[in-house]
C-alpha positions as CSV (number, residue, x, y, z in Angstrom):
1,M,0.0,0.0,0.0
2,R,2.8,2.4,0.9
3,T,4.6,1.7,-2.4
4,L,1.3,2.3,-4.3
5,I,0.9,5.7,-2.6
6,S,4.5,6.7,-3.3
7,A,4.3,5.7,-6.9
8,T,1.1,7.6,-7.4
9,S,2.6,10.7,-5.7
10,V,5.6,10.5,-8.0
11,A,3.4,10.2,-11.1
12,L,1.3,13.2,-10.1
13,T,4.4,15.3,-9.4
14,V,5.9,14.4,-12.8
15,T,2.6,15.2,-14.6
16,V,2.3,18.6,-13.0
17,A,5.9,19.6,-13.5
18,A,6.0,18.5,-17.1
19,A,6.2,21.1,-19.8
20,G,2.9,22.0,-21.4
21,P,2.2,22.3,-25.2
22,F,2.0,26.1,-25.0
23,D,4.9,26.9,-22.7
24,G,6.8,30.0,-23.5
25,N,7.1,33.8,-23.1
26,F,4.8,36.0,-25.2
27,Y,4.0,39.6,-26.1
28,D,0.7,41.0,-27.3
29,R,0.6,41.2,-31.1
30,E,-1.5,44.3,-31.0
31,N,0.9,46.3,-28.8
32,G,4.1,44.9,-30.3
33,P,7.4,44.4,-28.5
34,N,9.8,47.1,-27.4
35,E,13.5,46.6,-27.3
36,D,13.6,44.6,-24.0
37,Y,10.0,43.4,-24.0
38,C,10.7,39.7,-23.9
39,A,13.2,40.1,-21.1
40,A,10.5,41.6,-18.9
41,T,8.5,40.0,-16.1
42,P,4.7,39.4,-16.4
43,E,4.3,42.7,-14.4
44,G,6.4,44.4,-17.1
45,G,4.2,43.3,-20.0
46,I,5.3,39.9,-21.0
47,A,2.8,37.0,-20.8
48,K,4.1,33.6,-19.7
49,V,2.7,30.1,-20.0
50,Q,4.5,27.5,-17.9
51,A,3.1,23.9,-17.5
52,N,-0.3,24.4,-15.9
53,K,-0.1,28.1,-15.2
54,V,-0.6,31.3,-17.2
55,F,0.9,34.6,-16.0
56,F,0.1,38.1,-17.4
57,Y,-0.1,41.6,-16.1
58,E,-1.3,41.5,-12.5
59,T,-3.1,38.1,-13.1
60,Y,-2.2,34.5,-12.8
61,C,-4.3,31.4,-13.7
62,K,-3.8,27.8,-12.6
63,L,-5.0,25.5,-15.4
64,S,-6.6,22.1,-14.9
65,N,-8.8,19.5,-16.6
66,P,-7.4,19.9,-20.1
67,V,-9.7,18.9,-23.0
68,N,-8.5,18.7,-26.6
69,V,-10.7,20.6,-29.0
70,R,-11.6,18.4,-31.9
71,G,-10.3,19.6,-35.3
72,M,-8.2,22.5,-33.8
73,D,-4.8,22.8,-32.3
74,A,-6.4,23.9,-29.0
75,I,-7.0,22.9,-25.4
76,L,-9.9,24.0,-23.2
77,Y,-9.0,24.3,-19.5
78,D,-10.8,25.0,-16.2
79,A,-8.9,27.9,-14.6
80,E,-8.6,29.4,-11.2
81,C,-7.5,33.0,-11.7
82,G,-6.5,35.6,-9.2
83,S,-4.8,39.0,-8.9
84,E,-5.1,41.4,-6.0
85,G,-8.7,40.2,-5.3
86,P,-10.3,36.9,-4.7
87,V,-9.7,33.9,-6.9
88,S,-12.3,33.3,-9.6
89,E,-13.1,30.2,-11.7
90,R,-13.4,30.4,-15.4
91,R,-12.7,28.6,-18.7
92,I,-9.7,29.4,-20.8
93,M,-8.8,28.0,-24.3
94,L,-5.3,28.1,-25.5
95,M,-4.8,27.5,-29.3
96,R,-2.2,27.9,-32.0
97,P,-3.0,30.4,-34.7
98,R,-2.8,29.4,-38.4
99,D,0.6,31.1,-38.8
100,G,1.8,29.2,-35.7
101,D,3.9,32.0,-34.2
102,G,2.3,32.2,-30.8
103,I,-0.9,31.4,-29.1
104,I,-4.4,32.7,-29.0
105,V,-6.0,32.9,-25.5
106,L,-9.8,32.9,-25.3
107,T,-11.8,33.7,-22.1
108,E,-15.4,34.5,-21.7
109,S,-14.6,38.2,-21.9
110,F,-11.3,38.6,-23.9
111,V,-9.3,37.3,-26.8
112,Y,-5.5,37.7,-26.6
113,D,-3.2,37.2,-29.6
114,W,0.2,36.5,-28.2
115,V,3.4,36.2,-30.2
116,D,6.2,33.8,-29.0
117,C,9.3,35.8,-27.9
118,N,11.4,33.1,-29.6
119,A,9.7,33.4,-33.0
120,G,11.7,35.0,-35.8
């Protein structure tokens, strides 16, 4: 029993720590980068996706329950998001645009078009 619990804990830890399909640092296509934009922190304007978390200006979201969207390079997540106030639950979809140089982030209220800092 103890071995089963330990093996399960290790498997869960590896799953959570593994890189996600959208990992990277991004800037908003609409606003464009400045000279040091991609070296900034999320508070400085950069958006970051890391494993099961999304960080952008004054907001973070923990992603869970990924569901692949049929016919699209997209994943729909449940998200717990917070900033300076209370944590709220929402749905967030991350998807690759046709040109493939970033990600599109869809929420119930916003659509973000982020360009990968490593593109080009």
